[in-house]
C-alpha positions in Angstrom: -26.1 -44.7 -42.8 -24.2 -41.3 -43.3 -26.3 -38.0 -42.1 -26.7 -35.6 -45.1 -28.0 -32.2 -45.4 -30.8 -31.6 -48.0 -31.9 -27.8 -48.7 -34.4 -26.8 -51.3 -35.4 -23.6 -52.3 -38.5 -21.8 -53.9 -39.6 -24.8 -55.8 -42.6 -27.1 -55.8 -42.1 -30.7 -54.2 -44.0 -33.6 -55.7 -45.3 -35.9 -53.6 -42.3 -38.4 -54.7 -40.0 -35.9 -53.9 -41.6 -35.3 -50.2 -41.7 -39.0 -49.9 -38.0 -39.6 -50.7 -37.4 -37.1 -48.2 -39.5 -38.4 -45.5 -37.8 -41.7 -46.2 -34.2 -40.4 -45.5 -35.5 -38.4 -42.1 -36.9 -41.9 -40.9 -33.7 -43.5 -41.5 -31.8 -40.7 -39.4 -30.3 -40.0 -42.7 -30.7 -36.2 -42.7 -29.1 -33.8 -39.9 -29.9 -30.3 -41.8 -33.6 -29.9 -43.8 -34.5 -26.7 -45.8 -37.7 -26.3 -48.0 -37.9 -22.9 -47.5 -39.9 -21.0 -50.0 -41.1 -24.6 -51.3 -44.8 -25.1 -52.3 -46.3 -28.6 -51.5 -49.7 -29.9 -50.7 -51.4 -29.8 -47.3 -51.1 -33.9 -47.2 -47.9 -33.7 -48.2 -47.1 -31.3 -45.2 -48.5 -33.6 -43.2 -46.1 -36.4 -44.2 -43.0 -34.3 -43.8 -44.0 -33.4 -40.1 -44.5 -37.2 -39.6 -40.9 -37.5 -40.9 -39.4 -35.0 -38.5 -41.1 -36.9 -36.1 -39.8 -39.9 -36.7 -35.9 -38.6 -37.2 -33.4 -38.9 -34.3 -30.8 -37.2 -35.9 -32.1 -33.6 -37.3 -30.7 -30.9 -36.3 -32.1 -28.1 -38.0 -35.5 -27.7 -40.1 -36.0 -24.4 -41.9 -39.2 -23.6 -43.1 -39.1 -20.1 -44.1 -40.6 -17.9 -46.2 -44.3 -19.1 -46.0 -44.5 -22.8 -45.9 -46.2 -23.1 -42.3 -49.1 -21.1 -44.1 -52.2 -22.2 -42.2 -53.4 -22.7 -38.4 -53.5 -26.8 -39.7 -49.8 -26.6 -40.8 -49.0 -25.3 -37.6 -50.8 -28.0 -35.8 -49.1 -30.6 -37.5 -45.7 -29.2 -36.9 -46.5 -29.0 -33.0 -47.3 -32.6 -33.2 -44.0 -33.1 -35.1 -42.1 -31.4 -32.4 -43.6 -33.5 -29.5 -42.5 -36.4 -31.1 -39.2 -35.3 -32.3 -36.0 -35.0 -29.4 -33.0 -34.1 -31.8 -34.4 -30.9 -33.4 -32.1 -27.6 -31.9 -32.6 -24.8 -34.3 -36.2 -24.3 -36.6 -36.3 -21.1 -38.9 -40.3 -20.0 -39.5 -39.4 -16.9 -40.8 -41.9 -15.2 -42.6 -44.7 -17.9 -42.0 -47.9 -15.9 -41.6 -48.6 -17.7 -38.0 -50.4 -14.9 -36.4 -51.0 -15.1 -32.5 -53.1 -18.8 -33.3 -50.8 -20.6 -34.6 -47.8 -19.7 -32.0 -50.4 -21.0 -29.5 -50.9 -23.9 -31.3 -47.2 -24.4 -31.5 -46.3 -23.5 -28.1 -46.2 -26.2 -26.2 -44.2 -28.5 -28.5 -41.7 -25.4 -28.2 -41.7 -24.9 -24.6 -41.4 -28.6 -24.0 -38.9 -29.6 -26.7 -35.7 -31.0 -24.9 -33.1 -29.2 -27.5 -34.6 -26.5 -29.1 -31.8 -23.3 -28.6 -32.5 -21.3 -31.7 -35.8 -20.1 -32.8 -36.6 -17.7 -35.8 -40.1 -16.2 -35.5 -39.2 -13.0 -37.6 -42.1 -11.3 -40.0 -44.7 -14.3 -38.6 -47.5 -11.3 -38.1 -47.3 -12.2 -34.2 -49.1 -9.8 -31.5 -48.8 -9.4 -27.8 -50.7 -12.9 -27.2 -47.5 -14.5 -28.9 -45.2 -12.6 -27.0 -46.3 -13.5 -24.0 -45.8 -17.2 -24.9 -42.5 -16.4 -25.8 -41.6 -15.3 -22.5 -42.2 -18.8 -21.3 -39.4 -19.9 -23.4 -36.8 -17.8 -21.6 -36.8 -19.5 -18.2 -35.7 -17.2 -15.4 -32.9 -20.3 -14.0 -31.4 -23.5 -14.8 -34.0 -25.9 -14.0 -35.2 -26.3 -17.4 -33.9 -25.5 -20.9 -34.7 -22.4 -22.8 -33.9 -20.5 -26.1 -30.1 -19.0 -26.5 -30.8 -17.8 -29.7 -34.4 -16.0 -30.7 -35.2 -13.7 -34.0 -38.6 -11.5 -33.4 -37.5 -9.2 -36.7 -40.5 -7.5 -38.2 -43.3 -8.0 -36.4 -44.9 -4.5 -36.0 -48.5 -5.7 -34.2 -46.4 -5.7 -31.1 -47.4 -3.3 -28.3 -45.2 -1.2 -26.1 -46.6 -3.0 -23.5 -46.1 -6.5 -24.3 -42.1 -5.3 -25.5 -42.1 -3.9 -22.2 -43.1 -7.0 -20.3 -40.6 -8.8 -22.8 -37.7 -6.9 -21.8 -38.5 -7.9 -18.1 -38.2 -12.0 -19.5 -35.0 -11.0 -21.3 -33.6 -9.5 -18.2 -34.1 -12.5 -16.3 -33.7 -15.1 -18.9 -30.6 -17.6 -17.4 -29.1 -18.6 -21.3 -30.3 -15.9 -24.0 -27.1 -15.1 -25.9 -28.3 -14.0 -29.3 -31.4 -12.0 -29.5 -32.7 -10.1 -33.1 -35.0 -7.6 -32.5 -34.3 -5.6 -36.0 -37.0 -3.8 -38.0 -39.5 -3.4 -35.2 -41.2 0.1 -34.2 -39.5 0.0 -30.8 -38.3 3.6 -30.2 -36.3 4.9 -27.6 -38.5 3.8 -24.5 -38.4 0.2 -25.5 -34.7 0.5 -26.2 -34.1 1.9 -22.7 -35.7 -0.8 -20.9 -33.8 -3.1 -23.3 -30.2 -1.6 -22.3 -31.5 -2.1 -18.8 -32.4 -5.8 -19.5 -28.6 -6.2 -21.2 -27.3 -4.9 -18.0 -28.6 -7.6 -15.8 -28.6 -10.4 -18.2 -25.7 -12.5 -17.8 -25.7 -14.3 -21.0 -26.7 -11.8 -23.9 -23.6 -11.2 -25.9 -25.6 -9.9 -29.4 -28.5 -7.6 -30.0 -29.7 -6.6 -33.1 -32.1 -3.4 -33.1 -31.8 -2.3 -36.9 -34.1 -0.4 -38.2 -36.0 0.0 -34.8 -37.1 3.9 -34.8 -33.9 4.4 -32.2 -32.1 8.4 -31.6 -29.4 9.5 -30.2 -31.1 9.6 -26.8 -31.2 5.4 -26.7 -27.9 5.1 -28.2 -26.7 7.6 -25.1 -28.3 5.2 -22.6 -26.1 2.5 -24.5 -23.2 3.9 -24.4 -23.3 4.8 -20.6 -24.1 1.1 -20.2 -21.3 -0.4 -21.7 -19.0 2.5 -20.4 -19.7 1.9 -16.6 -21.2 -1.1 -16.1 -19.7 -4.7 -16.7 -22.2 -6.5 -19.4 -21.4 -9.2 -21.4 -22.9 -7.7 -24.7 -20.5 -7.7 -27.5 -22.2 -7.0 -30.3 -24.9 -4.4 -30.5 -26.7 -3.7 -33.9 -27.7 0.4 -34.6 -27.7 0.9 -38.4 -30.9 1.9 -40.2 -31.4 4.6 -36.8 -31.4 7.8 -36.5 -28.1 7.4 -34.2 -25.0 9.5 -35.1 -21.8 7.1 -36.5 -19.9 8.8 -33.8 -22.3 7.5 -30.8 -22.2 3.9 -32.9 -18.6 4.0 -33.5 -18.1 4.5 -29.5 -20.4 1.7 -28.3 -18.3 -0.3 -31.0 -15.0 0.5 -29.8 -15.8 0.2 -26.0 -17.6 -3.2 -26.8 -14.5 -4.4 -28.8 -12.6 -3.6 -25.7 -14.5 -5.7 -23.5 -14.0 -8.2 -25.9 -10.7 -8.0 -25.6 -10.4 -8.1 -22.2 -12.5 -11.1 -21.9 -15.7 -9.7 -20.1 -18.0 -11.6 -22.2 -19.2 -14.8 -20.7 -17.7 -18.3 -22.1 -19.9 -20.8 -23.8 -21.6 -23.3 -21.6 -19.8 -26.0 -20.8 -21.0 -28.9 -23.2 -22.5 -26.3 -25.9 -20.3 -25.4 -29.1 -21.5 -22.1 -30.7 -24.7 -22.7 -32.3 -23.7 -20.5 -35.5 -22.4 -23.8 -37.2 -25.6 -25.1 -37.7 -27.4 -21.8 -39.4 -27.7 -20.7 -42.4 -27.7 -17.0 -43.3 -30.5 -15.8 -41.3 -33.6 -13.9 -42.9 -33.4 -10.1 -43.3 -37.0 -9.0 -43.5 -36.4 -7.1 -47.0 -38.6 -7.3 -49.9 -39.0 -10.8 -51.7 -40.6 -13.1 -53.9 -40.3 -16.8 -52.7 -41.7 -18.1 -56.2 -39.3 -15.7 -58.7 -38.3 -17.2 -62.3 -35.3 -15.1 -61.8 -33.8 -16.8 -58.6 -32.8 -20.3 -59.6 -33.5 -22.9 -56.6 -31.0 -23.9 -54.2 -30.7 -27.7 -53.9 -27.6 -29.2 -51.9 -27.3 -32.8 -50.6 -24.2 -33.7 -49.1 -22.8 -36.4 -46.6 -20.2 -36.8 -44.1 -19.6 -38.0 -40.7 -19.0 -35.4 -38.1 -19.8 -32.6 -40.7 -20.5 -28.9 -40.3 -23.9 -27.9 -41.8 -23.7 -26.1 -45.2 -24.7 -22.5 -44.9 -27.7 -21.6 -47.7 -26.1 -19.3 -50.5 -28.5 -16.7 -51.4 -28.8 -15.2 -55.1 
C-alpha cells in the first residue's frame, strides 16, 4: 500500500473520521499524520493513539495546538509511543502538558528508538519537566538522543533550571537544532549557552529570538564565533535589545565559517530531518478554532515521497 500524508487543521473530527485514520495507520498507509488544533473526544483520541501504536511506518505526528489537553491524553500518547517504533518527529506545541504531563510521557520519549525531533514549545513546562528533558540529551553515543528540540515560550522555567539545561546541551552528543525563542532567558543564561555552544561538537542552529538579550550577551557570542572553532552556523537574535551591527557581525562570521566547511557534517546514514518537518509553530497569538481560517486537509500518496509542509493561512 502506498504511504500517505494526512493533514487536518482546526476541525472537529467525528468518530467515523478517526476510525478511518486508524484503519490507515494499522495498514501502514500513513507516513505523516497532522491533526493540529483539531477537536475530538477523549474516546476517539484513545483510538487514535492505538492506531499510532500499531503503525510501523508513521514518521511524523503533529498534535500541536491543544490536542493533548489532559493528563489522561498524555498517558494514552505515552502508551502509543511505547509500542510504536517508527516515529521520528513529534510536535506537541501549544499543549497544556505542565510538568505532570511530561512526567507521564517521559519514559516513552526517552526510550523511543527512532525519535530525533521533539517540539514542546508553549507547553506550560516548569523546572521538573526541564530536568527530564536533560535526560533526553545523552552525553555519548551509547543510546539515541534528540537531534532537534524546541522549547519555545515556557516562561515558568527558572534561571537555575536553564543553567542546568545549558550543561546538558554542552555535553549532548547529538543535538543539532535548539529553539529557545520567547523564553525570558536574559544575558546570564545566554552567556552559559554560549559556553555550551563552544563546547558542543554538533549544535548548528540556536534560536534565541525574543529572549531578553542585550548587546552584552551578543558580544559574548561574537567573541566565541570570532576566536573559537564551533559547529554553529545559525544564531537567531531577532526581537532582542541587540544592535543590528552586532547581529550582522555575528552573521557574517558564521557565514564565513560555513563557507570554510567549519560545521560538522551530518551523521552517517542520517538525512536532514527538515524534510520531515512542517513549518514550526511560533509562540504568537492564535485562535485554533477560528472560522476565519479555513482548515487544511491534505492527502497524498507516493513511494519515497518527501512529506508535505503545512500551509498556514
